[in-house]
Steps between C-alpha positions, in 0.01 A plus 500: 500500500223610267472300185395666169287335234450640158268370225502648145204274411422444135701708260311771304380434152760476224414859401582615851163606653135410457471800270768369279278217387278747323763709317374408159137590591623833635670578171180418306306716740734786442452476123123493542498810730728693261276412196184605699668825597579590133148403388323704773719810448424499125132432588497794749646744249251399235187487730597773747433263801667577823398161636687321227812717572453422874483122419801550264695652797387202717615259230834674478527474872429137461793455256736699725375306811545161335841605376595596843383154611695335229814698602454417853470137418826521289683655802360239737673230295853617615672282747530607869826669602673552830358849518153396372440167654144482356601622166268754336168325579375815678529701181160327394336677792647839417368443147144448636538829695590695186212324321254633766645843485458515126142407532438776753664749269269405205206537743588855579555592126163342402289670765660838417440462131143369544400788710630736234284324237197514709540875516571540135350211316665377170321334208574124502443246225315229695517219231875530461546514882291180545679304215858580636404415850353168394824405327693595812265294724564198283879538519481556875321170518790334356733666740277381799508145357876498494539610862200318641712252698780732586305743725478251782862429527687840498433849617684637203294290262186587683584863426536425132175312490321782682630751240348297219180436695461870561563581144229247391245659747603834354424390152150387619451846646602655152278255313202604714588868462531467117162325476334780701641768282421296184129456595429816701763753410564568857869615502544503870518123477862521375650685805277295732642186361840650558428554861369147541842386362673717752290380794565135411870560519516599869396198688729275285787740542449529868459123564824432304683780704363362814622145430842614387538708822406187702801324340742799530415538870586131544166439651386138574372329187118544494437118470744417791369496868811519724303378798411190305865461388607526861240241619616244225866537612410465872330169415830342402640267774768677707409856390436728805465842353525699189608871496628761252265359249485711181353455151517720203497499116805561287289509184172346387512119556810518730404507856776482767488391867747525792460378853688409817386164632563404865551128531520279808868428570439130522354508143802693375736239671299198391401575140693581188472879451464467126200274527330743748560797272374306200178408695447863604567647144263242359242615747532841364525414140222235487246683698565867406666468157810688614795327335762748611533492874782561749460340849737528793495229757570616858530314833263594783632811665673643194209745432534652840887539466443682166187698595690823475577426135146373405302785661 
């Protein structure tokens, strides 16, 4: 008879997920993004700058994107149910997808508007454009500092960090455009700065969308080598084979692994099954940082008997 082993591993943080640890920082980031948006819209209306308006739209996207991240974190705190055994953790990944789509939408609008300005130039006040962008850059710097540690722990928080980083780079583009207009009077610098902002959005949005799709397709975590996992399990005394080995990610920071482990019948008869499972799960957890694993022990010959089911 096959024997199942299941390890929940360490419980998630008190806030529910890795992202939950940074809830307060996300709230501060939202406040900063909204403030920057208001400042840039007013500055755009007064100076006539499309680049400032594009950066304002990007800042507004920051606020919306980070709000989505915060909402996803809140949903992820809900306890699992019999119908949703992993709870709402995957909502964080859907939030990252929406974040990326918002960025791509801003890109399309910015490019369309900038091309129109290049065809029909508009007089822009370079000094005011520069001053507003400089304040925006300083505020974005605070946002980046708040999320500096978060980006390495959660795809959702990485999306929020990239939003703020992109807006900071956008502010730099506006500053340069403002200085060019201020000292040379070349009005095309404004729509060109807008195009720079648009171009900077694409690789970040695409990278975020690609990583989210990797999770949604339940692909093997990028830092997990299944061949190496199999090799480690086979080194355990009594283990003859490993099949139906799968690993995927539920949400950022929560990799999951399942496997069928074929064990020598003498080992199954002569050793406590619980100790063997503990050893195998420790092998997976210690070497590959996968705390949530489900391993099924099978006697030799069981794999062949169930080959029709395993494929």
